[in-house]
Structures are given as C-alpha cells and as structure tokens.
N, C-alpha and C positions, 0 to 999 in steps of 0.2 A: 395143617402142615405135617410133613413127615419129619419127625424129630427123633434124634438118637440121644441116648443118655448113658454116660459112663459114671458109675457111682451111685446107682439107685438104691443100693443096699445100705448106704451110709445114714447116719442120724439126720443129716440135712437133706440128702438126696432123695430119700424115700418120699418125704412129703412133697417135694418139688415135682417128682415124677408122677405122683398120685394126682396132683392138681392139673398137670399138663394133660393127662388122660381124661380127667373129669371135664375139661374144657373142650374136648372133642378132637384133640390132636392124635394122629397115629404115632404111637410111641414104640420104639425098639430099644432094648437095653442089653448090655453085656451082664452076664451073671458069673460071679467067681465063687468065693467060699460060702458066703452066707445066703443060701437059697431061700431060707425061711423068710428073710426080710423082704423078698420080692415076690413071694407066692401070691399075695393079694393083687399085685400089679399084673402078673401074668394072667390071673383069673379074670381081671377086669378088661383084658384085651391087649395088653402089651405083648410084643413078640420078643423072642430071645435071639440075639445075634452072637455068632461064635467068636468074633474078634473085633477090635476097634476098626480095622480096615474095612471089614464087611459092614459095620455099622455106619461108617462114613459114606460108603457107596450108596446106602439106602436113604440117606438123610438130606434134608435141606438145611436144618440147623442141628448141630451136635453140641450137647452140653457135657462139660467135664465138671464133676464135683468130687474131687479126691483129696487126699491129705495135704499135698504140697507139691513143690516144683519137681522133685524126682519122679513122682507118680505121673504128673502132667507130662513131663518130657518123655517118659517111657511110652505112654499112650500116643503122644504126638509122633514119635519116631515110627510107630506102626502105621499111623494114618498117613504120614508124609511119604511112606514107602510106596503108596498107591494113591496119590492125591486125587481129589475130585474137584475140578474147577467149579467155582461158584458156591461151594460149601461155606457156611458161616459156623465157626467154632467159637463157643462161648465158655470161657473158663471161669467157673464160679468158685474155684478153690482159692485158698489163701496162698498166693505164690510170690516168688521174688520178682520184683520189677525187671531186673536184668534178664532173667530167664524168659519172662514174658516178652520182652523186646526182641530177643533172639528168635523165639518161636513165631512172633508176628512177621518178622522179616522172611523167615523160611516159608510161611504160609503165603505171603504176598507173592513171592517168587513162583509159587506153585498155583497161583490163581485162586487162592482161598483167603478168607478173612478170619482174623483171630482177635477176639474181643475179650478184655478182662472185665468181669462182672461179679466180683466177690460179694459175700453175703454178710449181713449182721442179723441179730436176734438169735433165737435158740431153736432146737428141734421142735419145741412146743409150737412155735409160730410157723415152722416149716410144715408141720402136719395140718395146721389151720389155714395155710395159704396166706400168711401175713408176714412174710420176710421183708427185710429191707435189702435192696440191691444197689450197689454203686458201680456205675458203668463208665469205663474209659473207652471212648470211641468217637469217630467222626460223626457229625450230626446226622448225615443221611443213613449211616449204618445203625445208629442208635434208634432212629425212627422206624427202621425196618424190624428191629428185634423187640422194641418196647412192648408191643401188644402181647408177645409171647411171654416176656418176663412177668407181665401183670397177671398171668395165670396163677402164679405162686407167690407173688409179692404184693404187699400192701402199699409199699413206697418204692418207687424206682427213681434213683437219682442219677442224672447225667452229670458226672463230676468233672468232666474234662475230656481231653483227647486221649488217644491210645496210651495206656500205661497209668493213667491217673486213678483208675479204679483200684488197682492193687496197691498203689502208693497210699491212698487215703485209707484203705483197709488196714494197712500196717500201723498207721498213725492211730486209728481208732482202737486197735487191739492193744497197742502199747499203753494208751491211756487207761483202758479197761483193766489190764493186768496190774498196772501201777496201783489202782484203787484196791483191787483184791489183795495184793501183796501187803500194802500198807495197813489194810484192815486186819489181816491176820496177825501182823506184828504188833499192832496196837492192842489187840485182844490179849496177846501173851504178856505184854508189859503191864497192862491193866490188871490182869489176873495176879501177876507177881506182886503188884502194888496193893492188892487187897480191895480194889473197888468193885462195885456191882456193875458188870458190863451191860446189864439190861438198862441201867440208867444212862449209860453212854448211848445206847441205841435209841432210847426215847428222846434224848437231847438232839442227836443228829437227825432223827426223823422229823424234827420240827424246824430244821435249819437248812442253810444253803449247801451243806456238805452231803445231804441226803441224795441217794440215787438208787436205782434198781440193783446195781451191782453190790452196793453196800448192804442193802437189805437181804440180798441172796447170801452174802457172807454172814450176816447176823443170824440167819436161820441155824447156823451151826451151834449157836448157844442153846438151842433146843434139841440138838442132836441130829438135825436134818442136814445131810451132806450132799444133797442133789439139788439145791436151790439154783445152781448154775450148771446146766448139763453140757459142760465143755471139758474135754479131757485135758488134764494138766500137761501132758506131754505135747499136745497140740498147741497149748498156750505157750509153752516153752519154745517150740519151733517158730511160732509167729513173732515172738519178741526177738528171737535170734535174727529173723529176717529183717525186723525193724532196725536192729543195731547194725546190720550189714548196710542197710539203706543209709543210715546216718553216716557211717564210715565212708561210703561212696560219695556222699555229698560234702565230705570234709568237715562234718559238724560233730562236736563232742556230744557224747550220749552218756553222761554220768548216771542219770536216773535209769535210763534204758538198760545199761550194763548191770546195774544193781538189781533191777527187776528180773532180768534174765538169769542172773546167778541165784537169786532166791528161788526161782522156778527150777533151775537145774539142781539145786540142793535138795529141794523137796522130792524131785524125781529120783535122785541118788539115794534118798532115804526110803524109797520103795513106794512112792505115791503117784508115779507117773501115769499109770493106767486108770487112776481115779479121776473124779471131777475136780475142777479148780478149788472148791471149798476145802479140799484136803490140805491146802496150805495151812489151815488151822491145826491139823494133825501134825504136820511137820514142825510148826512152832511149839507144840506141846513137847515134842522130842527135844528140840533145841533148848528150850527154856526149862525143861524138867518140871513142868507143871501140867495141870489139867484144866483146859478151857471148856470143853464140852461137858454135859452132864455125865456123871458116872453111871 
C-alpha cells in the first residue's frame, strides 16, 4: 500500500516506519528537524514529502505518531484543508479522547476515516517490530488496517469502538506512572530509614508486586537511568490527559492527581527531558538523600 507517516524521526515512529518499509509498503514521510533519524529510511526507499497535505494526497493510509493532541491537531488542520476522500488516518499518538472525537467528526464530514491506535511498550520493541497497539474502530475498519498494524506490532488489540483506543491508553499510562512514582518514593523513604533497597528489590522480585516497570526503576539502584526510555515530560502529559478524562466522567481522581503532581514537581526540578527513572533523582533532591550509587 501507499503509506504516509508523520513522526518517523521519533523514538517510536522510526521503528514503526522501518518495519512498514521492510514489509514492502511504499512509504512517504515528512521530515522536520532531525534528519539524521530518518536518513536510513530514505536510503531504504522512503520518499520525502514537503507537507502533511501532500503526504495525505499520496497515501491510502496515513500514520500520525507525534507527541500529543496539539501536534495531532496542527497536522490534521493541514490535512483537512485539502481532504482526500477515502483516506484512512491512524493516530498512534497518545491523545486526548475529546480531541480525537472532534477530529473524527471532521474527517467523517470530509469523507475520510480517523482511527485511534495508540501504542504501548518502548522504543526497543518499536525497533524490533514488537509493539502493542490498542485500536478504537468499527469492526470493518479494524479489519482493513489490522494487517498493516501487524507490520510493526506483535500484539494488535481491538479494544472497542471509535475512541476506545485512546481511553484505554490513558488508563494504561496512569497505572504505569503510578507504579513508577510509588517506587521512587519508596526508595527515598527506605534510604532515609536505613534499609538495604536491594533486599526490597529481591523480595518484590519474588512476589505479586513485581513487574517490568518496577524492575526498570530498580535499575537506578545500580546507576542505570534509562531502564525505561520514556521522557518524563511525556509521562506528565499523559497523566494530565488521564485526569482530564476522569474529570470529564465526573469521577474523582485522587491518585491520578497525586501522580500528576509528582511528575510535574520532578519536571519543575529540572528532570522533564530525562527518562521517567529520573523520578529517583527528584526524590533525592526532595528527601535530601542519595539513593543511587555515588
């Protein structure tokens, strides 16, 4: 198929685009600041498009994999200025469900389809073609795009109708960041109390609390700060979207607000552009202690 891709220079988008090319699809991409990240894609046969509107005109399916709703909306404004009837647009970003609903309505009126299909796992799995994708779409449209999604995904979940993908993604990311935030705080309290945190890790590793996220945070005890390659500011944005979702549903979000504020505080302390394990660095500052090896 003729596939367009916006966001191929991103940590997740690069691997996705690479595997679409490897599976034989004709790929066109937009290129912005970081040309080095897409040099291999262009060398492998991807073509460069000068604008989102040009990309849409050349594509049967167009993927968006950008930071969040403001970036999705900006690209969609350009695409909707010259709509291509029949085009299927797949938003793999982590976006706000309300924004997704508005864009879907605009696309439907223009004769296009807009599907929410956010991702889970990390850039490591993206480069390996082993992402998880959660899709919100009508069954017929899901069946149409599923084979393309499987080019870069190990698991493709049809989680419900339009909008369900972004909603479930926000629930997933809230739970994930609650685990990371709680772990960093526990490490600070344990350090101040004088216990051996490696013993805590050993205990949790053999029990029901254990998970990949906890183990990624535990690597900070050995000084490894990239066990989870997800920018802290992006995590903060995602949990903010989650608290908006809860508010719109009229549901209290006591834990969600606490997690969001913990991430916002870490960002204010200067760690926003680092990976999520930098929550441990923020706790060191707040508690006046040293958790990582000196």
